C-alpha positions as CSV (number, residue, x, y, z in Angstrom):
1,X,-31.1,-59.2,11.7
2,X,-28.1,-56.8,11.6
3,X,-27.3,-53.9,9.3
4,X,-23.8,-54.3,7.8
5,X,-21.7,-52.7,5.0
6,X,-22.8,-55.5,2.6
7,X,-26.4,-54.6,3.1
8,X,-25.6,-50.9,2.7
9,X,-23.8,-51.6,-0.6
10,X,-26.9,-53.5,-1.8
11,X,-29.2,-50.7,-0.8
12,X,-27.1,-48.2,-2.7
13,X,-26.9,-50.6,-5.6
14,X,-30.8,-50.8,-5.6
15,X,-31.2,-47.1,-5.6
16,X,-28.5,-46.4,-8.3
17,X,-29.8,-49.3,-10.4
18,X,-33.3,-47.7,-10.4
19,X,-31.7,-44.6,-11.9
20,X,-29.8,-46.7,-14.4
21,X,-33.1,-48.4,-15.4
22,X,-34.5,-44.9,-16.1
23,X,-31.4,-44.0,-18.2
24,X,-31.8,-47.2,-20.2
25,X,-35.5,-46.5,-20.8
26,X,-34.7,-43.0,-21.9
27,X,-32.0,-44.4,-24.2
28,X,-34.4,-46.9,-25.8
29,X,-37.1,-44.2,-26.3
30,X,-34.6,-41.7,-27.7
31,X,-33.4,-44.1,-30.4
32,X,-36.9,-45.1,-31.2
33,X,-37.7,-41.5,-31.8
34,X,-34.7,-41.2,-34.1
35,X,-35.8,-44.3,-36.0
36,X,-39.2,-43.0,-36.6
37,X,-37.9,-39.5,-37.6
38,X,-39.7,-37.9,-34.7
39,X,-36.7,-35.9,-33.4
40,X,-33.7,-34.2,-34.9
41,X,-30.5,-36.2,-34.5
42,X,-28.6,-33.2,-33.2
43,X,-31.1,-32.5,-30.5
44,X,-31.3,-36.2,-29.5
45,X,-27.5,-36.6,-29.3
46,X,-27.3,-33.4,-27.3
47,X,-29.7,-34.9,-24.8
48,X,-28.1,-38.4,-24.7
49,X,-24.4,-37.4,-24.5
50,X,-24.5,-35.7,-21.1
51,X,-26.0,-38.9,-19.6
52,X,-23.1,-41.2,-20.7
53,X,-20.5,-40.3,-18.1
54,X,-23.0,-40.2,-15.1
55,X,-24.3,-43.6,-16.2
56,X,-20.8,-45.1,-16.2
57,X,-19.8,-43.4,-12.9
58,X,-22.9,-44.6,-11.1
59,X,-22.4,-48.1,-12.3
60,X,-18.8,-48.0,-11.2
61,X,-19.7,-46.4,-7.8
62,X,-21.8,-49.3,-6.5
63,X,-19.3,-51.8,-7.9
64,X,-16.6,-50.2,-5.9
65,X,-18.9,-50.6,-2.9
66,X,-19.3,-54.3,-3.7
67,X,-15.5,-54.6,-3.9
68,X,-15.0,-53.0,-0.5
69,X,-17.8,-55.1,1.0
70,X,-16.3,-58.3,-0.4
71,X,-19.3,-59.1,-2.5
72,X,-17.2,-60.8,-5.2
73,X,-20.0,-62.6,-7.0
74,X,-22.0,-59.3,-7.5
75,X,-18.8,-57.6,-8.7
76,X,-18.0,-60.5,-11.1
77,X,-21.5,-60.2,-12.6
78,X,-20.9,-56.5,-13.4
79,X,-17.3,-56.8,-14.7
80,X,-18.3,-57.6,-18.3
81,X,-20.5,-54.5,-18.4
82,X,-17.8,-52.3,-16.9
83,X,-15.3,-53.7,-19.5
84,X,-17.9,-53.0,-22.3
85,X,-18.3,-49.4,-21.0
86,X,-14.6,-48.8,-20.9
87,X,-14.2,-50.2,-24.4
88,X,-17.2,-48.4,-25.8
89,X,-15.9,-45.0,-24.4
90,X,-12.4,-45.7,-25.6
91,X,-13.5,-46.4,-29.2
92,X,-16.1,-43.6,-29.4
93,X,-16.2,-41.3,-32.4
94,X,-14.0,-38.2,-32.4
95,X,-16.1,-35.4,-30.9
96,X,-15.5,-32.1,-29.2
97,X,-17.3,-33.0,-25.9
98,X,-17.9,-36.1,-23.8
99,X,-20.4,-38.7,-25.0
100,X,-20.8,-41.5,-27.4
101,X,-23.3,-40.4,-30.0
102,X,-22.2,-38.4,-33.1
103,X,-25.1,-36.6,-34.8
104,X,-23.6,-37.0,-38.2
105,X,-23.3,-40.8,-38.1
106,X,-26.2,-41.7,-35.7
107,X,-28.8,-41.9,-38.5
108,X,-26.9,-44.7,-40.3
109,X,-29.1,-47.8,-40.2
110,X,-26.4,-50.1,-38.7
111,X,-25.3,-47.5,-36.0
112,X,-28.9,-46.8,-35.1
113,X,-29.8,-50.5,-34.8
114,X,-26.6,-51.2,-32.7
115,X,-27.4,-48.3,-30.3
116,X,-31.0,-49.4,-30.0
117,X,-30.0,-53.0,-29.3
118,X,-27.4,-51.8,-26.8
119,X,-30.2,-49.9,-25.0
120,X,-32.5,-52.9,-24.8
121,X,-29.7,-55.2,-23.5
122,X,-28.7,-52.7,-20.9
123,X,-32.3,-52.4,-19.8
124,X,-32.6,-56.1,-19.4
125,X,-29.3,-56.3,-17.5
126,X,-30.3,-53.5,-15.1
127,X,-33.7,-55.0,-14.5
128,X,-32.3,-58.5,-13.7
129,X,-29.6,-56.8,-11.6
130,X,-32.2,-54.9,-9.7
131,X,-33.9,-58.1,-8.6
132,X,-30.6,-59.8,-7.8
133,X,-29.6,-56.8,-5.6
134,X,-32.9,-56.9,-3.8
135,X,-32.3,-60.6,-3.1
136,X,-28.7,-59.8,-2.0
137,X,-29.9,-57.1,0.3
138,X,-32.5,-59.3,2.0
139,X,-30.0,-62.2,2.2
140,X,-27.3,-60.0,3.8
141,X,-29.8,-58.6,6.3
142,X,-31.1,-62.0,7.3
143,X,-27.8,-63.9,7.4
144,X,-26.0,-61.8,10.0
């Protein structure tokens, strides 16, 4: 049992993925509060928009570690979500600050449903990824 860079990248991915799971849970809860008119859209967008860039950067961070470690399968599993993040941020509404969520259009039923579905899908992806990274970490520790 030896500690190598591959195991290190999986450990970092596990820790970061735990944070991304919490971001996704917060995302789902926030849009549920908007759907039930529990919170103001301006306040909710002001709390969600600052989390967009850190989420994308954290996801990119451990994928760069996978690339350096030569974990190509793990990297290939994450490439579709990275591409989606890039496209989503590239086609975001015109706003003064960073973020994805515009308070004036977030209450449209189709936009709200899309954002809520996006949160659930990301939550499922991060949860499945967490268990895969756990398996990858154990496998890389045992195999060398």
